[in-house]
Structures are given as C-alpha cells and as structure tokens.
N, C-alpha and C positions, 0 to 999 in steps of 0.2 A: 326581961320580956321574953316570952317563948316565941319561937318562930314556926308558924304553920305554913308549910309549902302548899301552893296552889298549883295543881297539875297544868302543864302546858298542853295546848291542842295543836293540831296540824295547822301550819301556816297557810295551807290551801283551803282551810275552812271546813274540814270534814266534821269537826265536833263543835263548830260555832253554833250558838243558838240562832234560829231564824224565826223571830216573832212574827205574828200575823201582820199583814200589810196595813190594816187600819190603825193599830197602835203606832206603827212606825210613822205613818203619814201624820198622825196626830202630833207626835213629838216634833217631827220636822217642821210642820206648819206653825206650831206654837213657838219654836225657837227662832224661826226666820221672820215670823209676822211682826214681832215687837221691834227688832232693829229696823225692819223695812218701814214700819209706821213712823219711827223716829226720823229716819232719813227723808221720807216724803214730806213730813211736816216741816222739817228744817229747810228743805229745798223750796217749799212754797213760801216760807218766811223770807228766805234770802232773795227770792225773786221780787219781793216788794221793797227791798232796801236799795237805796241809791248810792249811799256812801259807806265806806269802811268804818265800822264802829266796834267798840268792845263787844257788844252783843253779837254782832255778826261774826266776830272772831271766835267767840264761844260756840256758836252754832257750827262753824266750820270744823272746829275741833271735835264736836259731837259727831258730825258726819264721818270724819276720818275714823274715830274710835269704833263707831257702829259698823262701818264698812269693813274694818279689820276683823271685828268679831264675826261678821257674816262669812268673811273669807276663811277664817279658821274653822268655822262650823262646816263649811262646804269641803274644805281640805280634809277634815277628819272623815267625813262621809265618803269622799273619794278614796281615801286610804283604806277604809273598811272594804270598799268594793274591790280595790286592787288586790288587797291581801287575800280576801276570801276566794278570789278567782285566780290566785297565783300569778298575778301580773306585776308584782313588785320586783324590780331588779336592783340589786345592791351594787354600788360603784365602790368597790373595795380598794383600799390603799393602805400602806403602812402609816399608822397615825399614833400620836401620843395621846392616850386617853385623858390625861390631865388637861390638855388643851381643849378637848371636846367638852369636858365637864365645866371648865372655866367659861367657855363660850355660852353654855346653857345658863350658868349663874348670871352672866351679864345680861342675857335676854330677859330673865325673870326679875332682875334687880329692881326695876321700877315698882313692880307689884310688892316685892318684899319691903322696899322702902316705904311705900304708901301705907302699908299696914304696920309699920314700925316693928317688924320682926327682927330678932337677933339671929344671925346666921353664923354658924361655926363650920369651918372646913378643915379637912386634914387629908393630905396626900403624900406619896413618897417624894423624896428629893430628886430621884432619877426618873427619866421617862418611863412610862408604862406603855409598851408597844403592843398594838393590836393590828390585825389585818381586817379592816372594817370600813363601812361607809360612814364618813364623819358626819354628813348631813342627817342621815337617819338616826345615828346614835345621839346626836344633839337633840333631835326631836324627842327621843325617849326621855332624856333627862330634863328637857324643858317641860315636858308633860308631867313628870313626877314632881319636879320642883314647883311648877305652877299649881298643882293640886295641893301640895303641902302648904303653900302660902294662902291659897284660897280657903282651905278648910281649917285654918288656924286663926283663932281670934287675935285681935290687935295686940301687939307686944309679945307675941309667942316666940317659941324657940324652934329653929330649924337647924339641921346639920346635914352635911354631905361629907361622907368619908370614902376615900379611895384606898384600897389595900391590895396587896398581892398575896395570893395563897397558892403556892406551887405553880401550876400551869394556868391559873385563873386570875383575872382581875375581879375584885369584889367591890361593888359600889353600894353604899347604904345611904338612903335618903330618909331622914327621920324628922318628925314634927311633933309638937305638943298639942295638936288640934283635936278635932271632934272624935277621932278614933273610928274604929270599925267594930260593929257588934259581931258577936261570935257567929250568929246565924248568917250574917252577910259576908263574912270573910271568905268562905269557899267560892263565892260567886262574884267576887270583887272585880275579876277580869272579864266577866261576861258582858256582852253587848247590852247597852241601855240600862246597866245597873249603876246605882249610886250608893255611896257609902252610907248615906242617911237620907232617904227620900223625903223625910219630913223637914230637913234643914233647908231654909230658903236658898242657900248657896247651891244646892243641888238642882235648882230650877234653871240655872244659867248655863247648862251644858246638856249635850245629848247622851252622855254616858257611854261614849265610844273611846275616849282617850286611853284608858287602861287596857282595853282590848287591843288597840293598836300597839301600845307599848309591849304587851305580851308577845305578839307575833313578830314585831320587829326584832326583839331580843332573840326569839327563837330562830329567826332567819339568820342571825349571826352565830348560831350554834350555842347560844347561852340559855339562861333560865332566869326567871324572876319569881320572887316570893313576896307575899304580903303578910305582915304580922301586926297585931294590936292587942293590947291588954283589955280592950273593951271600949265601949262608948265613952267619950270624954277623956280618954287616957292616951291620946296620940296614936300614931301609926308609924310603921317603918317598912320601906320597900327595899329589897335586896336584889341587885342585879349581878349575875355572874357571867363573865364573858371569857372565852379562851384567849390567851395572850401569846405573843411571840417573844422570844429572847432577844 
C-alpha cells in the first residue's frame, strides 16, 4: 500500500477551512436534533411509567447512549474551537506510549466487539517513552480506532502497530473497511469532510474528528498521514511522535 502524506496545518487554525455559517448550522442542527428527539420521547414515556420494567430499563439505556453521543459531538466542536483559537494547553508528562494505546483500545473495545472485528496488535516489549499529554494522545487513538471500527463492515480486520524508528515512535492504525477514494484522500483531515459522504455511517458524525486528530498530533510535535488503496480497500493512518530515551 502506498502512503500519501497529507500536509499538516497550523494548530492555531491559519489554514483551517472555514465553511459558511449556514452549512455549519445545518450540520450541527441535524446531528443534535435526532438524539435530542430520542431523549425527549424517552423522557415522556418514562414519565408515564409507575414501575420499573424491562421496557423502562431499555429506555434508560437509550437515554444514556444518546446523551453520551451528544456529549461527544459537543466535545468535538469545543475542541475545534479551542484548537483553531490556540487555546488548547497540553499537560505533558513522561509517559509510556504503550499504556496510552492500550487504554484507547479498551475504550473502543465494545464497538470492536459489537461488530465482531478481529483486532491484531503489536508493540515493543520495552516502554516507549514520550513527553506528552496522555489524555490528549488517548483521544487521538480513540478517534482513529473508533473510525476504523465504524467504517469497517462486520467481521473485518483491524490492527494497531507501535514501532520505534530512531527518535520517533510510529503508530499505525489499519482497517479493512470502506477505504478512501483518491480524490478524498488529500482532504481527509479537513473540517466537515467524510471519507465517503454517500455511506450511511458518515451521517452519524460531524466530520471534525480527524481534524482534531491532526492538530493534537501537531501540537505534540508529530505528524499524521492517511493512506488507502482506494474505495473498498481499507485505510491506514500513521502517527509519528517524537520520543525520549
């Protein structure tokens, strides 16, 4: 698979695309309206129930799931705002990258399991030391792994590889999913862009996650690339981060 680099832009947003207000509001209202409607309908139903029942329990689970989804959407939008305005502060410490990646895998594990994906992992036996913000780096890999699981059909293949290359740590997240068309690849890290706008799975997000990934990686002094052999042939994201001895 060939690897095509996608240029990074300023973490302060100098080269970030700024779409017109109306399309932005349309996307936001669409994404927030559906979970809000579900929550409101569920609350109205619960208000008419006197006793705890299996149906009520299911509704409560729905409430929690939709609320979490809304929280993630709002968090992504807030991160976009913070990053573009240079207000993100990293809380750096000496960390073992393997721990961060494993935490990200544990976070996404329910989605991977629900879709019956097979996940292969590989990492060094010794610690991979970085001076970084563990929470923000975990956010990067949760985003990449979440996308890999989301855009890969049931029973697909996912892999996460951690390697050391001289003064860098290299992390590759690969999937056997829908892939990225050649004309979309150079724009995959742009705001509000989707790998395949025609795929129903693209309707469940705002298209800001990869833009956040890109700038969080850059804030750490690293780089990120996207590669794909084309639509239907999977994709691979490669993150490079400076490491400590």
